[in-house]
C-alpha angles and dihedrals in degrees: 000000000000091000090047091054092047090052090049090056092048096047105025115190113224115236146120090263134060103240139143134190126254120205099203122167113243122240094031124098112238135190112223122188126195129175120200120200118190137161094236129044091251117159103235119191114236111201133179108205138162116266094243091053093048095047091050094050091052089049092053091048093049088047089058092043093047090054091048095049094043092058094045089050091049089050093050092050092049093052089048089053089049091052091053097044099043095028090231112148092196090077091052091052089051091049086053090051094048090047093053090046095049089049089050092052091046092053091046091053093046091240092116097053089046101047112008104045109007115172093021103137104154090102097027107208095337098105089072092060096035090056092047090055091048091049091052091046092047089050093053096046092047097047089044091056095038097055095030107217096172095090090054108031108025100173094040087050089055091051093048089050091051092047090055095047089047089059089056090050092047091050091056097047096037095105087064094064128089114252095249093050093043095053089048091050092051093047094051095043097049092047089048094047093053092047093047089053093047091050090051093049091045092052088050091047088055088058089053090248108162093207090057089052095056092045090050091051088049097050102045094076090041093051091053091048092047091052091049090053095048092048090047089051088053090052095245093118127041121247098259132156090259099050089042101051099028088092090052091052096044089050092050088056098039101051096054092045092054086054089057088050092051092051 
């Protein structure tokens, strides 16, 4: 096993998951030892599978991710076209929000490090958390402007604006934090951003505001997914397919529904 690990270091295989190949003769019992060191007490699944099964599973996952990112990219291009045709800057802001969110999801799933910026090691694994903070901040600022709470809750509007700008600042200085502190900040901020948007949408829904209704519908699945991710980061939930990809499914639902609310 030591030789296998050494070969894995010398010829690493690009991918979204940490993996290495074992050349174990068939028909003979073998003892395989693996040690996982991680910052949080997350319950990572350890699997030994045949190469054909692993490759097929990866292809199916990339098919789903490709469909999701393709739909989001088409949405972004359509909104930019609407912004140019109708000279409406709000659609451009939405396209920016959708782009930041898509990059955040790509970094979260590991697809960005594998395909978009492989070999970029200047910030190590910080871009994933930085994009997550930027996505949370963009969501707060977009929902704040979409629903428009300044006229009814002036002080709360200032606090929400400050929270959104704080996310941008935290994203810029995130590489300076220790890993433990950084993960805590990311978890708290994303949970707070999601709950803030749900509260804003709920208040609008109580006033029979159709925009608030659509935003509330969009953020209910996202809230559940974010809570699953935060609890998984704390080690309270195992790393499973559901807890890992719930956020991807939720974002694929939330981003188009926000466009409906915008329209």
